[in-house]
N, C-alpha and C positions, 0 to 999 in steps of 0.2 A: 280550129280555124286556120284557113290557108294563109301563108305568108304574103299572098297578094294583097291582103287587107292591112298589112302593117306598113307604117311609115318607116323609111330608112332612118337609122339613128347615126349621129355623127359624134365626134369627140370635141366639137367646138361648143361654145356657150357655157353656161353655168352647170357645174356638177355639184349636186347637193347630197348630203348624208344626214340621216337622223333628224329630219324636220320634226319638231315636237308636234304631236297631235293627240288631243285628249281622248280617252276612251268613251267619255260621255259627251255627245254633241252639244249639250247645254253648256259645257265648259268652253266652247269655242269663243264665246264673247270675251273671255279673259285672255285669249291668245295674243301674245305680243305681235305687233306688226313685223312682217318679214321685210328685210331690206336686201335688195339684190343689186349688185353693181355689174353693168354690162357695157361692153363697147358697142358703139353704134356709128356706123359710117354709111353715108349715103351721099352721092354726088349729084348735084343738080346743075343743069345748064339752062339759064333763062335769059331773056332779053329785058332790059329795063325800058325799052320802047320810048314812049314820050317822057318818061321820068329820067332818062339819061342825063339831061342837063343838071338835075338836082344832085345826082350822085357825083358827076364830074365836078360840080361846085364844091361839095363836101370834101372831095379829095384834094381840092385846091384852097381849102380854108374859107370857103364862101357858102353861106346858107341862103338858098333861093326859095322864094315863094312865087306866086303868080298874082296878077292883077287883071281884072276885066277891062278891056279897052272901051267897052260901051258904058258900063255903070260904075266903074272904079272900085268895085268890090275886091278886096285883097285877101288872098288865101295863104295862111302860113304853111299849110300842107298843099303842095302844088296840085293843080288840075288844069287841064287844057281848055275846058269849056266852063263858063260861069254857071253856077247852079241857080242863081237868082234870075238872070235874064237870057241865058243861053249864048251870050256873046263869047268871042274868042279871048283867051287870056294870054298875057305876055309875061315873061320872066322878070322878076324884080329881086333885088337883094334885101333880105330881112335885116332889121336892126340887130346890133350886137347885144343890146341890153333889152331884157324883158322883165316881167314880174310873174311870180308864181300865182296862177289862177286857182288851182287846186292840186292835190297830190295824193298818192297812195303808196304805202309801203308794201312791197311784194315779198312774201316769205316763201313763195314757190316760184320757180321759173323754168323756162325751157332748158333743154340740155346745155345750150350755150351759156346760161347764167347760173347753173347749179352751184358753182364755186363762189358766186357773188351774193347769194341771198343772205340776209335781206338787203334789198336795194330799193331806191325810191324812184318812182316815175312821177312826172308832173306835167300839167298842161301849162304852157307858157303863153302869156298875153303880151302883145307888142303894141306900142303906140302906132296908130295909123294902119293896123292890120285888123281885119274883121273876124278872123277865125284864130283858133288856138293851135299850138304845136305840142304834140306828145313827145317827151324826151326823158332822159335820165337826169336826175339831180345828184351831184357829187359834192361833198363837203357839208352835207346835212346828216346828222346821226339818225339812221333809220330805226335805232333802238329807242330813240327819244323824240318821236314826232311831235310837232306842236302846231296848233292852228295859227300860231304867230308867223309861221312860214308863209302863209297866204298873204300876197301883196308885197313880199320881199323882192327887191330887184336881184336879178341874176344875170350873169354874163356867159356868153357862148364860148365854148372851148371845143377843140377837135382832137381826136386821137392822133398820135404822131404818125402812125402808119395806117392809112386808109384801107379799109376792107371792102369798100363800096357797099356799106350797109347803113341803115338809118341810125345805128348806134355809133357812127363815126362822129356824130355831134352830141354834146352833152352840155349841161349848164352847172355853174358853180355860183356861190354867193358873190354879189358885186359889192365888195368892201371898199368903197371910195375913200 
């Protein structure tokens, strides 16, 4: 076969030797999972567009939602048009204290969270706000989850150095 049909090989990436492989294909079911560690770098440039005030708020220690000027429906996750009536929304500051509506413990995560698994995500409910906000819970043991967490008050916190990401805000137990 001609070399024109070969992909060029490089010396970057993973180099492997002696990967175990059974002689009998029926034994593949007992093959241990292979684990490969690879670097991954990709740069993105994107605009936050209408969400820019939300991220500017997070970087300044303020969590913003939106409220419809027509029907007063309030969104914890901002949007510029009301889904109920189509009215225009305005920016509002969300309460510092909320309660856990529901949660999940994540044992797998994207590349950014691999070092932090398991971690807990929760939907936070606020007084006077009609929708929920998805965020990280810190200070709750993800290895001992409990349905007693539901309804517990939580308090907003911000990372010290903003990364202009939704993860700049998180919630901790509100121990008054």
